[in-house]
C-alpha positions as a LaTeX table, in Angstrom:
\begin{tabular}{lrrr}
\hline
Residue & $x$ (\AA) & $y$ (\AA) & $z$ (\AA) \\
\hline
Met1 & 65.08 & 102.34 & 240.90 \\
Asn2 & 67.01 & 100.14 & 238.48 \\
Thr3 & 66.38 & 101.08 & 235.24 \\
Tyr4 & 67.84 & 98.13 & 233.57 \\
Ser5 & 65.29 & 95.82 & 235.42 \\
Val6 & 62.11 & 97.79 & 234.41 \\
Arg7 & 62.74 & 98.06 & 231.01 \\
Pro8 & 62.78 & 94.19 & 229.47 \\
Ala9 & 66.45 & 93.22 & 228.27 \\
Val10 & 68.36 & 90.06 & 227.62 \\
Thr11 & 70.96 & 89.58 & 230.50 \\
Glu12 & 71.87 & 86.25 & 229.36 \\
Leu13 & 72.22 & 83.65 & 226.14 \\
Arg14 & 72.39 & 80.06 & 226.12 \\
Leu15 & 73.83 & 77.73 & 223.44 \\
Ser16 & 73.21 & 74.89 & 224.66 \\
Ala17 & 74.08 & 72.96 & 221.31 \\
Phe18 & 74.31 & 75.47 & 218.68 \\
Lys19 & 77.36 & 75.33 & 215.49 \\
Ile20 & 80.56 & 75.14 & 217.60 \\
His21 & 78.99 & 75.87 & 221.04 \\
Arg22 & 78.10 & 73.37 & 223.73 \\
Gly23 & 76.99 & 74.13 & 227.05 \\
Val24 & 77.89 & 77.89 & 226.67 \\
Thr25 & 76.37 & 80.75 & 228.55 \\
Leu26 & 76.98 & 84.30 & 227.75 \\
Pro27 & 76.43 & 87.16 & 230.59 \\
Ile28 & 74.66 & 90.28 & 228.43 \\
Gly29 & 75.31 & 93.65 & 230.35 \\
Pro30 & 74.34 & 97.18 & 229.08 \\
Leu31 & 77.46 & 97.20 & 226.60 \\
Thr32 & 79.00 & 93.52 & 225.98 \\
Leu33 & 81.88 & 93.05 & 223.46 \\
Leu34 & 82.54 & 89.09 & 222.37 \\
Ala35 & 86.51 & 88.92 & 221.48 \\
Gly36 & 88.28 & 85.73 & 220.27 \\
Glu37 & 90.23 & 84.36 & 217.48 \\
Ser38 & 88.70 & 83.81 & 213.99 \\
Gly39 & 86.17 & 80.88 & 214.58 \\
Ser40 & 85.95 & 81.11 & 218.19 \\
Gly41 & 82.14 & 81.69 & 217.64 \\
Lys42 & 81.82 & 85.31 & 217.85 \\
Ser43 & 79.26 & 85.46 & 214.78 \\
Ser44 & 77.53 & 82.39 & 215.78 \\
Ala45 & 76.54 & 83.43 & 219.21 \\
Leu46 & 75.06 & 86.82 & 217.35 \\
Gln47 & 73.24 & 84.71 & 214.89 \\
Ala48 & 71.70 & 82.60 & 217.97 \\
Tyr49 & 70.43 & 85.80 & 219.33 \\
Glu50 & 68.89 & 87.39 & 216.27 \\
Ile51 & 67.30 & 83.84 & 215.56 \\
Leu52 & 65.63 & 84.54 & 218.92 \\
Ser53 & 64.87 & 88.00 & 218.06 \\
Arg54 & 63.12 & 87.27 & 214.84 \\
Leu55 & 60.92 & 84.58 & 216.37 \\
Gly56 & 60.05 & 87.05 & 219.03 \\
Ser57 & 59.04 & 89.53 & 216.54 \\
Gly58 & 56.65 & 86.61 & 215.08 \\
Glu59 & 58.45 & 85.55 & 211.96 \\
Pro60 & 58.31 & 81.82 & 210.94 \\
Leu61 & 61.03 & 79.67 & 211.83 \\
Ala62 & 62.20 & 79.12 & 208.27 \\
His63 & 62.48 & 82.84 & 207.74 \\
Ala64 & 64.32 & 83.58 & 210.95 \\
Val65 & 66.84 & 80.39 & 210.37 \\
Gly66 & 67.17 & 81.10 & 206.81 \\
Lys67 & 69.41 & 84.19 & 207.69 \\
Val68 & 72.23 & 82.06 & 208.79 \\
Ala69 & 74.51 & 81.43 & 206.19 \\
Gly70 & 73.95 & 77.61 & 205.04 \\
Gly71 & 70.46 & 77.95 & 206.39 \\
Pro72 & 69.34 & 75.36 & 209.44 \\
Glu73 & 71.68 & 72.50 & 208.46 \\
Ala74 & 74.63 & 74.98 & 209.29 \\
Cys75 & 73.19 & 75.68 & 213.12 \\
Ile76 & 73.38 & 71.88 & 213.86 \\
Pro77 & 76.50 & 71.37 & 216.55 \\
Ala78 & 79.48 & 70.18 & 214.82 \\
Gly79 & 79.66 & 66.02 & 215.43 \\
Ala80 & 76.07 & 65.76 & 215.91 \\
Arg81 & 74.86 & 62.66 & 215.46 \\
Pro82 & 71.12 & 61.83 & 214.19 \\
Asp83 & 68.82 & 59.75 & 216.20 \\
Glu84 & 66.90 & 56.75 & 215.11 \\
Gln85 & 64.54 & 58.89 & 213.22 \\
Gly86 & 67.32 & 60.75 & 211.62 \\
Arg87 & 66.53 & 63.72 & 213.35 \\
Arg88 & 69.32 & 66.55 & 214.48 \\
Gly89 & 69.07 & 70.20 & 215.38 \\
Phe90 & 70.36 & 72.85 & 217.96 \\
Arg91 & 68.98 & 74.57 & 221.43 \\
Ile92 & 69.48 & 77.92 & 222.16 \\
Gly93 & 67.64 & 80.15 & 225.08 \\
Cys94 & 67.94 & 83.23 & 226.95 \\
Thr95 & 67.27 & 84.63 & 230.22 \\
Val96 & 65.08 & 88.28 & 230.07 \\
Asp97 & 65.24 & 90.74 & 233.05 \\
Gly98 & 62.27 & 93.08 & 233.24 \\
Pro99 & 59.04 & 94.08 & 236.03 \\
Val100 & 58.44 & 90.31 & 236.12 \\
Gly101 & 61.96 & 89.47 & 237.24 \\
Leu102 & 64.06 & 86.98 & 235.46 \\
Val103 & 62.26 & 84.83 & 232.94 \\
His104 & 63.90 & 82.05 & 231.18 \\
Leu105 & 63.40 & 80.79 & 227.71 \\
Asp106 & 64.74 & 77.85 & 225.95 \\
Leu107 & 64.10 & 76.24 & 222.67 \\
Ala108 & 64.88 & 73.06 & 220.65 \\
Val109 & 64.74 & 72.98 & 217.19 \\
Gln110 & 64.49 & 70.25 & 215.11 \\
Ala111 & 66.95 & 71.15 & 211.66 \\
Glu112 & 66.61 & 67.78 & 209.80 \\
Pro113 & 64.85 & 66.05 & 208.20 \\
Glu114 & 61.95 & 68.89 & 208.66 \\
Leu115 & 62.61 & 72.19 & 210.15 \\
Arg116 & 60.39 & 72.48 & 213.27 \\
Ile117 & 60.36 & 73.90 & 216.92 \\
Val118 & 59.98 & 70.20 & 218.96 \\
Gly119 & 60.14 & 71.90 & 222.38 \\
Glu120 & 59.92 & 75.50 & 224.17 \\
Arg121 & 59.94 & 76.02 & 227.81 \\
Leu122 & 59.35 & 79.55 & 229.45 \\
Thr123 & 59.73 & 80.03 & 233.47 \\
Gly124 & 59.74 & 82.31 & 235.98 \\
Cys125 & 58.57 & 83.30 & 239.41 \\
Gly126 & 59.49 & 79.74 & 240.47 \\
Glu127 & 56.96 & 78.51 & 238.02 \\
Thr128 & 56.81 & 76.40 & 234.76 \\
Leu129 & 54.55 & 79.04 & 232.88 \\
Leu130 & 55.05 & 77.50 & 229.45 \\
Thr131 & 56.18 & 73.76 & 227.69 \\
Thr132 & 55.62 & 72.53 & 224.34 \\
Ala133 & 56.30 & 69.31 & 223.23 \\
Leu134 & 56.18 & 67.26 & 219.55 \\
Thr135 & 54.14 & 64.28 & 220.22 \\
Asp136 & 52.61 & 63.23 & 216.88 \\
Pro137 & 55.52 & 64.00 & 214.10 \\
Ala138 & 52.72 & 63.56 & 211.22 \\
Arg139 & 51.33 & 66.86 & 212.46 \\
Arg140 & 52.50 & 70.26 & 211.81 \\
Ala141 & 51.90 & 71.22 & 215.58 \\
Val142 & 53.16 & 70.92 & 219.17 \\
Gln143 & 51.23 & 70.28 & 222.38 \\
Ala144 & 51.55 & 73.18 & 224.37 \\
Ala145 & 50.55 & 73.55 & 228.14 \\
Trp146 & 50.51 & 76.78 & 230.14 \\
His147 & 50.28 & 77.60 & 233.82 \\
Thr148 & 46.47 & 78.42 & 234.79 \\
Ala149 & 46.62 & 78.34 & 238.43 \\
Gly150 & 42.59 & 78.07 & 238.45 \\
Ala151 & 40.14 & 75.15 & 238.64 \\
Thr152 & 42.65 & 73.35 & 236.53 \\
Pro153 & 46.45 & 73.88 & 237.18 \\
Val154 & 47.32 & 73.78 & 233.22 \\
Thr155 & 45.70 & 74.64 & 229.91 \\
Arg156 & 46.69 & 72.64 & 227.26 \\
Ala157 & 46.40 & 73.09 & 223.51 \\
Pro158 & 48.15 & 72.78 & 219.74 \\
Leu159 & 50.21 & 75.35 & 218.62 \\
Pro160 & 52.02 & 75.68 & 215.29 \\
Asp161 & 55.33 & 74.16 & 215.25 \\
Asp162 & 56.84 & 76.99 & 213.17 \\
Arg163 & 56.38 & 79.74 & 215.69 \\
Leu164 & 57.84 & 80.82 & 218.90 \\
Ala165 & 54.87 & 79.79 & 221.04 \\
Thr166 & 55.43 & 82.45 & 223.61 \\
Ser167 & 54.91 & 85.15 & 220.95 \\
Leu168 & 51.43 & 83.50 & 220.45 \\
Leu169 & 50.12 & 83.41 & 224.47 \\
Pro170 & 48.74 & 86.93 & 224.14 \\
Leu171 & 46.28 & 85.61 & 221.34 \\
Arg172 & 45.24 & 82.41 & 223.79 \\
Val173 & 45.57 & 83.07 & 227.34 \\
Ala174 & 42.69 & 84.85 & 228.49 \\
Gly175 & 44.25 & 86.71 & 231.76 \\
Lys176 & 41.54 & 85.34 & 234.18 \\
Thr177 & 43.46 & 83.74 & 236.75 \\
Ala178 & 46.59 & 85.23 & 238.56 \\
Gly179 & 48.23 & 82.22 & 237.06 \\
Gln180 & 47.41 & 83.48 & 233.96 \\
Arg181 & 48.04 & 87.04 & 234.54 \\
Leu182 & 51.51 & 85.85 & 235.10 \\
Val183 & 52.16 & 84.16 & 232.00 \\
Leu184 & 50.87 & 87.16 & 230.05 \\
Ala185 & 53.39 & 89.17 & 231.92 \\
Ala186 & 56.31 & 86.94 & 231.25 \\
Ala187 & 55.58 & 86.46 & 227.74 \\
Glu188 & 55.17 & 90.23 & 226.86 \\
Gln189 & 58.56 & 90.66 & 229.14 \\
Val190 & 60.23 & 88.22 & 226.76 \\
Val191 & 58.76 & 89.70 & 223.45 \\
Val192 & 59.35 & 93.03 & 224.21 \\
Ala193 & 62.94 & 92.45 & 224.86 \\
Leu194 & 63.67 & 90.04 & 222.06 \\
Arg195 & 61.64 & 92.54 & 219.51 \\
Ser196 & 63.88 & 95.64 & 220.39 \\
Val197 & 67.02 & 94.13 & 218.77 \\
Phe198 & 68.43 & 96.17 & 215.77 \\
Ala199 & 71.19 & 94.36 & 213.81 \\
Cys200 & 73.41 & 96.61 & 212.13 \\
Asp201 & 76.36 & 96.04 & 209.76 \\
Pro202 & 77.11 & 99.13 & 207.52 \\
Arg203 & 78.71 & 98.34 & 204.34 \\
Pro204 & 80.71 & 100.85 & 203.03 \\
Glu205 & 80.19 & 99.51 & 199.38 \\
Val206 & 76.81 & 99.52 & 199.25 \\
Met207 & 76.47 & 103.20 & 201.21 \\
Arg208 & 78.63 & 104.34 & 198.07 \\
Ala209 & 76.72 & 102.56 & 195.50 \\
Ala210 & 73.54 & 103.97 & 196.92 \\
Gly211 & 74.59 & 107.46 & 197.48 \\
Arg212 & 75.98 & 107.95 & 193.47 \\
Gly213 & 74.04 & 105.46 & 191.95 \\
Ala214 & 75.44 & 102.10 & 191.12 \\
Ala215 & 76.18 & 100.95 & 187.56 \\
Pro216 & 73.36 & 98.15 & 186.44 \\
Gly217 & 74.40 & 94.82 & 187.00 \\
Ser218 & 77.40 & 95.89 & 189.50 \\
Glu219 & 77.07 & 93.67 & 192.77 \\
Ala220 & 76.12 & 96.93 & 194.83 \\
Ser221 & 73.43 & 97.36 & 192.43 \\
Glu222 & 72.11 & 94.04 & 192.54 \\
Thr223 & 72.39 & 93.95 & 196.33 \\
Ala224 & 70.26 & 96.99 & 196.92 \\
Lys225 & 67.75 & 96.12 & 194.31 \\
Ala226 & 67.25 & 92.70 & 195.79 \\
Ser227 & 66.90 & 94.22 & 199.17 \\
Lys228 & 64.26 & 96.72 & 197.86 \\
Ser229 & 62.47 & 93.82 & 196.33 \\
Ala230 & 62.36 & 92.00 & 199.47 \\
Arg231 & 61.08 & 95.11 & 201.41 \\
Thr232 & 58.56 & 95.54 & 199.07 \\
Ala233 & 57.33 & 91.85 & 199.03 \\
Lys234 & 57.29 & 91.95 & 202.75 \\
Ala235 & 55.43 & 95.03 & 203.04 \\
Ala236 & 52.90 & 93.74 & 199.99 \\
Lys237 & 52.39 & 90.47 & 202.10 \\
Ala238 & 51.70 & 92.51 & 205.18 \\
Ala239 & 49.45 & 94.83 & 203.78 \\
Gly240 & 47.54 & 92.20 & 201.83 \\
Val241 & 47.28 & 90.13 & 205.30 \\
Ala242 & 46.07 & 93.09 & 207.47 \\
Thr243 & 44.02 & 95.15 & 204.90 \\
Gly244 & 42.59 & 92.37 & 202.46 \\
Gly245 & 44.70 & 93.54 & 199.69 \\
Arg246 & 44.18 & 97.40 & 200.07 \\
Ser247 & 47.05 & 99.76 & 200.29 \\
Ala248 & 48.16 & 100.00 & 203.90 \\
Val249 & 48.65 & 103.45 & 205.54 \\
Arg250 & 50.20 & 104.27 & 208.88 \\
Pro251 & 49.08 & 107.06 & 210.03 \\
Gly252 & 50.72 & 106.75 & 213.54 \\
Ala253 & 54.33 & 106.19 & 212.00 \\
Ala254 & 57.11 & 107.82 & 213.65 \\
Gly255 & 57.72 & 111.60 & 212.16 \\
Gly256 & 54.71 & 111.80 & 210.63 \\
Trp257 & 55.51 & 109.23 & 207.70 \\
Gly258 & 52.76 & 107.95 & 205.80 \\
Arg259 & 52.70 & 105.14 & 203.47 \\
Asp260 & 54.63 & 101.99 & 204.07 \\
Glu261 & 57.43 & 102.69 & 201.49 \\
Glu262 & 57.94 & 106.52 & 202.75 \\
Ala263 & 58.30 & 105.46 & 205.98 \\
Asp264 & 60.86 & 102.81 & 205.02 \\
Glu265 & 63.08 & 105.28 & 203.24 \\
Gly266 & 62.93 & 107.43 & 206.64 \\
Arg267 & 64.13 & 104.45 & 208.66 \\
Leu268 & 67.67 & 103.36 & 208.74 \\
Arg269 & 68.27 & 99.99 & 206.98 \\
Ser270 & 70.84 & 97.08 & 208.42 \\
Ser271 & 73.45 & 97.79 & 205.83 \\
Cys272 & 72.72 & 101.79 & 205.91 \\
Glu273 & 72.45 & 102.19 & 202.03 \\
Asn274 & 69.85 & 104.91 & 202.82 \\
Leu275 & 71.95 & 106.99 & 204.98 \\
Pro276 & 71.18 & 110.06 & 203.19 \\
Ala277 & 67.48 & 110.00 & 203.79 \\
Val278 & 67.64 & 109.11 & 207.24 \\
Leu279 & 70.30 & 112.18 & 208.13 \\
Glu280 & 67.77 & 114.50 & 206.16 \\
Arg281 & 64.95 & 113.31 & 208.44 \\
Thr282 & 66.72 & 113.17 & 211.87 \\
Ser283 & 68.40 & 116.83 & 210.96 \\
Arg284 & 65.36 & 118.44 & 210.85 \\
Glu285 & 63.39 & 116.35 & 213.57 \\
Cys286 & 65.89 & 116.80 & 216.19 \\
Thr287 & 68.72 & 119.49 & 216.08 \\
Arg288 & 70.51 & 118.48 & 219.42 \\
Arg289 & 70.82 & 114.80 & 218.24 \\
His290 & 72.09 & 115.93 & 215.05 \\
Ala291 & 74.80 & 118.17 & 216.73 \\
Leu292 & 75.83 & 115.19 & 218.75 \\
Leu293 & 76.41 & 113.28 & 215.77 \\
Val294 & 78.31 & 115.82 & 213.93 \\
Ala295 & 80.65 & 116.29 & 216.98 \\
Ala296 & 80.95 & 112.29 & 217.26 \\
Val297 & 82.06 & 112.38 & 213.72 \\
Arg298 & 84.33 & 115.28 & 213.64 \\
Asp299 & 86.39 & 113.47 & 216.30 \\
Ala300 & 86.41 & 110.13 & 214.51 \\
Cys301 & 87.59 & 111.91 & 211.10 \\
Ala302 & 91.01 & 112.84 & 209.86 \\
Gly303 & 89.74 & 116.37 & 208.21 \\
Pro304 & 87.50 & 119.05 & 209.54 \\
Val305 & 83.84 & 118.42 & 209.73 \\
Asp306 & 81.67 & 121.55 & 210.56 \\
Gly307 & 78.68 & 119.70 & 209.54 \\
Leu308 & 76.24 & 117.22 & 208.03 \\
His309 & 73.79 & 117.81 & 205.43 \\
Ala310 & 71.33 & 116.24 & 203.38 \\
Val311 & 70.74 & 117.91 & 199.78 \\
Pro312 & 69.09 & 117.16 & 196.33 \\
Cys313 & 71.36 & 114.97 & 194.59 \\
Glu314 & 69.56 & 114.87 & 191.12 \\
Val315 & 68.03 & 117.71 & 189.11 \\
Lys316 & 65.11 & 116.66 & 186.42 \\
Pro317 & 63.15 & 118.94 & 183.87 \\
Ala318 & 59.85 & 119.87 & 185.33 \\
Glu319 & 58.15 & 117.85 & 182.85 \\
Glu320 & 59.83 & 114.62 & 183.99 \\
Ala321 & 59.55 & 115.43 & 187.45 \\
Val322 & 55.90 & 115.96 & 187.42 \\
Ala323 & 55.12 & 112.73 & 185.14 \\
Ala324 & 57.07 & 110.83 & 187.77 \\
Gly325 & 55.06 & 112.54 & 190.46 \\
Val326 & 57.42 & 114.22 & 192.63 \\
Gly327 & 58.08 & 117.88 & 190.71 \\
Pro328 & 56.23 & 120.83 & 191.91 \\
Gly329 & 53.42 & 120.19 & 189.74 \\
Ala330 & 52.54 & 117.17 & 191.70 \\
Gly331 & 52.61 & 119.12 & 194.95 \\
Ala332 & 55.60 & 117.13 & 196.21 \\
Glu333 & 57.91 & 118.17 & 198.69 \\
Arg334 & 61.19 & 119.91 & 197.65 \\
Ala335 & 63.98 & 120.70 & 199.83 \\
Glu336 & 64.50 & 124.43 & 200.46 \\
Pro337 & 66.85 & 126.18 & 202.82 \\
Gly338 & 65.22 & 127.90 & 205.58 \\
Ala339 & 61.83 & 125.78 & 205.24 \\
Thr340 & 60.64 & 125.29 & 208.91 \\
Ala341 & 59.87 & 121.51 & 209.60 \\
Gly342 & 60.68 & 119.75 & 212.97 \\
Ala343 & 57.87 & 117.18 & 213.97 \\
Trp344 & 59.47 & 117.39 & 217.20 \\
Gly345 & 58.98 & 121.15 & 217.80 \\
Asp346 & 62.18 & 122.32 & 217.27 \\
Gly347 & 61.38 & 125.07 & 215.24 \\
Gly348 & 63.25 & 124.07 & 211.95 \\
Ala349 & 66.21 & 122.52 & 210.24 \\
Gly350 & 68.75 & 123.36 & 212.67 \\
Gln351 & 71.92 & 121.90 & 212.89 \\
Gly352 & 73.31 & 121.05 & 209.34 \\
Gly353 & 69.45 & 120.19 & 208.19 \\
Met354 & 67.60 & 121.07 & 205.32 \\
Ala355 & 63.69 & 120.87 & 205.87 \\
Thr356 & 61.30 & 120.60 & 203.26 \\
Arg357 & 58.31 & 122.57 & 202.24 \\
Thr358 & 55.41 & 121.57 & 199.63 \\
Val359 & 55.50 & 123.94 & 196.73 \\
Arg360 & 53.32 & 123.61 & 194.27 \\
Gly361 & 53.41 & 124.60 & 190.59 \\
Ala362 & 52.83 & 123.83 & 186.60 \\
Val363 & 54.90 & 122.34 & 184.24 \\
Gly364 & 57.43 & 124.72 & 183.15 \\
Ala365 & 58.32 & 125.39 & 186.79 \\
Pro366 & 61.94 & 125.42 & 187.93 \\
Pro367 & 63.86 & 121.84 & 187.87 \\
Ala368 & 62.80 & 119.44 & 190.55 \\
Ala369 & 65.22 & 117.64 & 192.95 \\
Val370 & 64.80 & 113.87 & 192.90 \\
Gly371 & 66.29 & 112.00 & 195.73 \\
Met372 & 68.86 & 112.97 & 198.44 \\
Gln373 & 72.66 & 113.01 & 198.85 \\
Ala374 & 74.31 & 113.18 & 201.99 \\
Val375 & 77.63 & 115.62 & 202.25 \\
Val376 & 80.30 & 116.75 & 204.93 \\
Asp377 & 80.83 & 120.20 & 205.49 \\
Arg378 & 84.53 & 120.58 & 205.34 \\
Gly379 & 84.66 & 124.38 & 206.26 \\
Ala380 & 87.00 & 126.24 & 203.90 \\
Leu381 & 87.61 & 123.24 & 202.10 \\
Gly382 & 83.92 & 123.33 & 201.08 \\
Met383 & 81.46 & 120.02 & 200.77 \\
Met384 & 82.10 & 116.71 & 200.26 \\
Pro385 & 79.76 & 113.36 & 199.59 \\
Val386 & 80.06 & 111.19 & 202.30 \\
Glu387 & 80.83 & 108.52 & 199.63 \\
Gln388 & 84.25 & 109.78 & 199.46 \\
Leu389 & 84.61 & 108.93 & 203.29 \\
Gly390 & 87.52 & 106.29 & 204.09 \\
Asp391 & 85.32 & 102.43 & 204.76 \\
Gly392 & 86.32 & 103.57 & 208.49 \\
Glu393 & 84.72 & 106.80 & 208.61 \\
Leu394 & 81.37 & 105.86 & 206.84 \\
Arg395 & 81.25 & 102.80 & 208.98 \\
Phe396 & 81.70 & 105.01 & 212.04 \\
Leu397 & 78.73 & 107.82 & 210.82 \\
Ala398 & 76.52 & 104.94 & 210.19 \\
Leu399 & 77.11 & 103.35 & 214.01 \\
Ala400 & 77.09 & 106.61 & 215.64 \\
Leu401 & 73.67 & 107.33 & 213.82 \\
Val402 & 72.44 & 103.98 & 215.20 \\
Leu403 & 73.20 & 104.97 & 218.70 \\
Leu404 & 72.19 & 108.45 & 218.80 \\
Thr405 & 68.56 & 107.64 & 217.36 \\
Gly406 & 65.83 & 104.94 & 218.55 \\
Pro407 & 63.87 & 102.40 & 217.01 \\
Gly408 & 61.27 & 105.08 & 215.25 \\
Val409 & 64.46 & 106.06 & 213.04 \\
Leu410 & 65.49 & 102.22 & 212.63 \\
Glu411 & 64.10 & 99.74 & 210.32 \\
Met412 & 62.78 & 97.26 & 212.98 \\
Asp413 & 59.68 & 96.24 & 214.69 \\
Pro414 & 59.56 & 97.20 & 218.31 \\
Ala415 & 56.33 & 96.47 & 220.54 \\
Gly416 & 54.21 & 99.24 & 219.34 \\
Glu417 & 51.79 & 98.72 & 221.94 \\
Ile418 & 54.30 & 99.17 & 224.89 \\
Pro419 & 55.56 & 102.87 & 225.55 \\
Ser420 & 58.72 & 103.62 & 224.27 \\
Ala421 & 60.09 & 104.35 & 228.08 \\
Cys422 & 59.55 & 100.93 & 228.95 \\
Gln423 & 61.82 & 99.51 & 226.07 \\
Gln424 & 65.21 & 99.54 & 225.52 \\
Leu425 & 67.02 & 99.21 & 222.19 \\
Thr426 & 69.55 & 96.90 & 221.55 \\
Val427 & 71.84 & 97.67 & 218.78 \\
Met428 & 73.87 & 94.31 & 217.60 \\
Ala429 & 76.74 & 94.73 & 215.68 \\
Asp430 & 79.01 & 91.72 & 214.27 \\
Gly431 & 82.54 & 93.31 & 213.57 \\
Leu432 & 81.87 & 96.44 & 215.42 \\
Asp433 & 85.56 & 97.43 & 214.69 \\
Arg434 & 85.68 & 96.37 & 211.09 \\
Cys435 & 87.41 & 98.94 & 208.92 \\
Leu436 & 88.14 & 100.85 & 212.04 \\
Asp437 & 91.31 & 102.21 & 213.30 \\
Arg438 & 91.99 & 102.33 & 217.04 \\
Arg439 & 91.08 & 105.89 & 217.40 \\
Gln440 & 87.65 & 105.43 & 215.60 \\
Ala441 & 86.93 & 102.29 & 217.56 \\
Arg442 & 88.07 & 104.27 & 220.93 \\
Glu443 & 85.37 & 107.07 & 219.85 \\
Leu444 & 82.81 & 104.78 & 219.10 \\
Leu445 & 82.87 & 102.62 & 222.13 \\
Ser446 & 83.05 & 106.03 & 224.50 \\
Leu447 & 79.93 & 107.36 & 222.51 \\
Ala448 & 78.29 & 103.90 & 223.27 \\
Val449 & 79.41 & 103.96 & 226.97 \\
Arg450 & 77.59 & 107.29 & 227.05 \\
Met451 & 74.74 & 106.55 & 225.33 \\
Thr452 & 74.02 & 103.02 & 227.45 \\
Glu453 & 74.56 & 104.67 & 230.77 \\
Arg454 & 71.33 & 106.52 & 230.06 \\
Gly455 & 69.29 & 103.29 & 230.06 \\
His456 & 67.70 & 103.39 & 226.63 \\
Val457 & 70.23 & 101.65 & 224.38 \\
Arg458 & 72.27 & 98.35 & 224.78 \\
Leu459 & 75.05 & 97.75 & 222.47 \\
Leu460 & 76.07 & 93.92 & 221.69 \\
Gly461 & 78.98 & 93.76 & 219.50 \\
Ala462 & 81.85 & 91.58 & 218.27 \\
Val463 & 85.23 & 92.90 & 217.92 \\
Arg464 & 88.88 & 91.82 & 216.79 \\
Asp465 & 90.71 & 93.76 & 219.21 \\
Pro466 & 89.35 & 94.20 & 222.58 \\
Ser467 & 92.24 & 96.27 & 223.99 \\
Val468 & 90.22 & 99.40 & 222.65 \\
Ala469 & 87.78 & 99.25 & 225.46 \\
Glu470 & 90.38 & 99.18 & 228.39 \\
Gly471 & 89.80 & 101.60 & 230.82 \\
Leu472 & 86.10 & 102.73 & 229.65 \\
Pro473 & 83.67 & 102.24 & 232.42 \\
Gly474 & 80.66 & 99.44 & 232.20 \\
Val475 & 82.40 & 97.89 & 229.51 \\
Gln476 & 82.06 & 93.66 & 229.53 \\
Val477 & 84.61 & 91.80 & 227.30 \\
Leu478 & 83.97 & 88.10 & 227.06 \\
His479 & 86.42 & 86.18 & 225.49 \\
Leu480 & 85.47 & 83.33 & 223.29 \\
Gly481 & 87.38 & 80.08 & 222.44 \\
Val482 & 89.52 & 79.93 & 225.52 \\
\hline
\end{tabular}
């Protein structure tokens, strides 16, 4: 059985009219690298993919396109002229392979004068499954028509012009006829593939600032603060919608995490500034993967690497810690060597991990640890904070961790109603080899080859030097701008 067709995955990215691209079709395999000179459109291709991914996750169009530097106007093809109504826009699309077969999604977006989706088309199995069109510019809606194959061949209804209509079909299609069930299956296949994307760009300066505490007012401090504020606002908004303003609890979160903020700390963010918290979690939840990570980092680092640990990074008097709600008197978790954890039944801390145990005590108890710090065990040379690693070593560590984990350990929103065995994580990395020397880039790609062969992870990255992939099996290199 071909596992790549069982698990939905994007196999083709179409840039019909996007930035510098016109009529470009990029085949996407399990491990695809985009290469080319600066300005050849590598980052633009990844941005188009990320827009589709965000729309597939249910995000509004303004938020999905707003992540592109310059906003919607920057997505308009170079030299595009407005029509009689002064409208300009862009067109992108993709093909998703999976249980239904090949399903094609194409999107037309108006960027000026108003941002809106003006056309969407979903086709598969020889049928046009969904079309949308802007029929009345005065209304913030498009007219949608989806395949029914019942008493009436199609069903028509208005849908919002700022959302991907394909992602809304499960809420609108009854599934009573064979045609409707085909529409639902195709839409699910596309949405699952688009939601399974994690855009990763480890930023050494932000990782170091988070590890040692950035100086107030510094760029790294402000970046971390803005990132946390955005996450808090997003979580609060989602909680307000879902619970009517009550605190949102996630009883089924991976790894046993409870409230959203706690779960967020244990899920790796795109810039990887919360690496210590994630290392602490993964080291105790899966010792086998942690051992593989240590081995990979050992091959990429210049000095000896005997282990990776997460240890308490700050000590406060018990009175302050209890007042803050994190000390022993508050019944908080405290890192202790030898404590057994292992949400996946691994029996304890294992390779390089430090498990946690709830210890209760009164004010005046021993000082409490607040926060975690990641350190590298250098053997006879002692422990060294990961912030002291080089930029290339830090990026390698973070990217290797992403490849060795899964959606439950990454800050992403995969389709929770679909079993994980039926999904593939797609890691998207712009500047995959940035800051890495040739040896590190080769080791990272070798690790990616091993992980993608299992069929659970895919990698799409942009590189400066594609020669580092020469001789590696299963690596597809696409040269742009030639």
